[in-house]
N, C-alpha and C positions, 0 to 999 in steps of 0.2 A: 224953291227954297221955302216958300210959304206952305207948300203941301207937307214938307217934312216937319215943319214947326207944328202944324196942326196934328200930325200923327203923334208927335212926342207929347203934345198937350193932352190929347185924348187918352194916351197910354197912362200918364200919371193920374188923370182923373179917374180912370178905371181902377187903378191900384188903390187910390184914396177911398173911393166910394164902396168898393166891393171886397177887396182883400184885407185892408187894414181893419175894418170893423170886425171881421171874423177872427183875426188874431187877437184883437182887443177883447172880444167876448170871452174867448177861451182863457185869456189871462186873468179875468175877473171871477172865475169860478172859485167859490169859497172852499177852503180846506176843510177836511173832515172834522178835526177837533173843534174848529170854529162853528161848524154847523151843529155839532152836538151841544155846544155851549148855548147857542141861540135857541135851540129846541128846548132845552131845560128851562131857560128863562121864560120862554113863551108859554109852556104848559104849566109851569109852576112846580115848586118842590115842597110838597106837604110834609110836615113832621109826622102827622098821623092821618090815616085815610082808611075808611071802611067802605067796601063795595059789595052790594048784594046783586047777584046775577043769576040768570038761568042758562045752564050749559046744556046744549043739545048735541048728541053724538049720532051721526048718521052711519048706516051701513046698508048694503044692498043697492040696487039700481033705483034711480029716480026717487031717492029718499024714502023708500017704502018702509024701512025699518029705522026707528029712531028711539033714543032714550033721552028723557029730560030730567035734569038734576038741578036742584037749588044749591047754589054755592055762595059762601061768604068769604071775601078776601079781606085780610087785615094787614095794613102796612104800618110799620113803625121805623122811622128813619133814625140812624142809618143801618140798612141791611137786615132788618127783621121783618119776617113775612109769615103769615099763617093762612091756610085755606081749609075751610070746613065744608064738607058735604054730608048732609043728613037726609036719608030717605028710608023707605020701608025695606029696601034691599041692601043698603050699605051705609056705614058710618065711617067716613074717612077724614083724617086730619093730616095735613102736611105742615111742618114747622121748619123754617129756615132761620138760623141765628148763628152769628159768629163763625160763618163758614161751614157750619154743619147743617145737614138736612135729615129729618126723620119723618116717618110715616106711621100713623096708627090706623089700622083697618079693622073695624069691628072689635076694637079693644086690644088687638095684637100689634106689638111693635115690630117694625122692620126698617132696614135702611131704605132710603128712597132713591131710586135711580131716575134722575131727571131726563125728560124727553123734550123733543122740539115743541110739544104742546104747552110746555111751561114757560117758554121764552117770551111770550107776549107781554108779560107783566114787567119786564126788565126796565122799561123806561121810567117806571115809578119806584121800583125797588132800588135801583142803582142811580139815585138822583143827584149825583155830582159828576162833573165831566171826567174826573180822574177814574172814578169807579166804573162809569159807563164805558169809557175807552178800554179799560182792562177787560170788562165783560165781553164786549163785542170782539175784541182781539182774541179772546179765548175761544169764541165761536167762529173764528176764522174770517171775520170781517176786517179787511185791510182799511183802517181809518185814514191812512195816508193817501188813498186814492179817492178822487171825487170827480163828478162830471154832471152835465145837464142831461135830463132824460124826459120822455113824455110817455104817459100811460093813461089810457082812456080819456084823452083830452086834457090831462093835467100836466103842467110843467113842474119838474121836481129836481132837487139835488139828489144825486145818487152817490151814496158813500159805500165804497168797497169795490166799485167796478167802473169801467169805461163804457158808457151807453153805446150800443144796445146789447152788450154782453150780459147774458143772464146765466152764465155757467159757473159763476162764483158767488159766495155769500155776499149779500148787499142789503142796504136799508135805503128806502126812498122817503124823502121829506118834501112836503109841499113847499114850493118856492116862495110863496107869499107868507104863509103862516108858520113854516118850519115844523109843523106837526107831522109825525111819521104816519104814512098810510099804507106802506107796503114793505114787507120783510121777506126776502128770499133766503132760504136756509138750505144749503147743499153741502154734501161731504160728510165728514165724520160726526158732525153734530146731529145728523139725521139717523134715526133708528135703522132704516134700510138705506145704506149710503148711496145707492143708485137712484133714490127718489128725489123728486123736485118738490120741496115743501115750501109753502108760502102762507104768510099771515097778512091779512088786510084789515086795516082799522078804518071805521066809518063813523059818521055822525058825531064828531067831537062836540061836546057841550061844556059850557062853563058852569062850574059849581063853586061859588065863592071866588077864590083867586086861582082855582085849579081847572084846567081843561082835561077832559077824560073822554075816551071813545065809548059811545053807548052801544056799538055793535061791532063785533069782531068775527072774522071768518077765517077758517083754516082749510087750506087746499093741499092735497097730495096728488101729484101728477095731474094737476088741473081739475081734480074732482073734489068737491067740497065734502069734508069729512066731519067737521064740527062748526059750531057757531056759538057765540056768547051774546046774550042780550042783557044789558045792564038794567036793573030794576030801580035801584036806589043808590045814592052816594052820600056819605057823611064825611065832611072834610075835617072835622075836629072831634072825632069820637073819643069816648072814655073807655079804655080797655081794662078788663079785670087784671089783677096782679098776676104776674108770672105766666101769662098765656103764651109768651114767646120764649120762655125759658126751658130749653131742652133738658137741662140738668134736673129740673124739678119733676119732669114727666118720665124720663127714661127708667129710673130705678123702679118705678111702679109696674113696668110692663116687660122688663127683660131680665132674665136670671143671670147670675154671675157664672161665666164659663171657665171652669178651673182646669179640666183635663182635655186632652186631644179628642177623646170620645165625645165629651160634652160639647166641644167646639163644633164637631161634625154634626151633631144633633141640632145644635143651634143654627148652623148654616142651613140645614135641611128644612127646619121650621120656617126660617125666613123665606126660603124659596117657595114653600107651600103657601105662605101668606101672600106673596106676590102673585102667584098663579091664581089664587082665589080672588084677589083684587082684579086681575085682568079679566077673569070670566064675568065679574059683575060690572066692572066699570068701563072696559074697552068694548 
């Protein structure tokens, strides 16, 4: 009789010490929307932000071929963004405002076709939980799924996947700081849908009340293809009037297309501009 009582006692002790904590741990994983809210609160939500950075584009094996470009990013909340690259070979401006995006390449206007290389800025451009949820959902990140994960020794909240599944779009947030450090982009959001594209954020530093990553890497099928090194950050810049206003810029750079023939010519010119941009920039 005493033997049976001991067996029962140790059985319940095993359940209490080993099985119950596991169930309890999984029950306390934060939900995706809550993680996004905490992330925005931790990194800050600037009304205006200016970032000066060096963009390096790699090609060829062992980084033998590379192009370095100086780029300036301008953020104006809510939802206004501008990128300017000025070099000897190219002058390119991208403006996003009121749901529209345009590009000026060497003074020629064209529609801008966003790629996965543009997504890294989204945590600062969409700086409310509602906007960020909508943006991530549009890029196929299921914010209703979250789990714990580990990457290079770091414990993280994974939004969009059940760890260790990396076959679906997902964002990784440091468990202690809630700052994002890994974004896996797969599927229709990637230019070549079969590719595994990844953005990694490093060396977050505080500027005023804002946290910002000073080094960002871009990987395609585990090969680094680009990197960004931040040179300077201004948290309360003064912007010139109308620099985010598409309406004030478009009429100066695009003709009015009245006929079907004109429309075809216009589309052809846009394609030529994009191809010229690709040859110089990509």
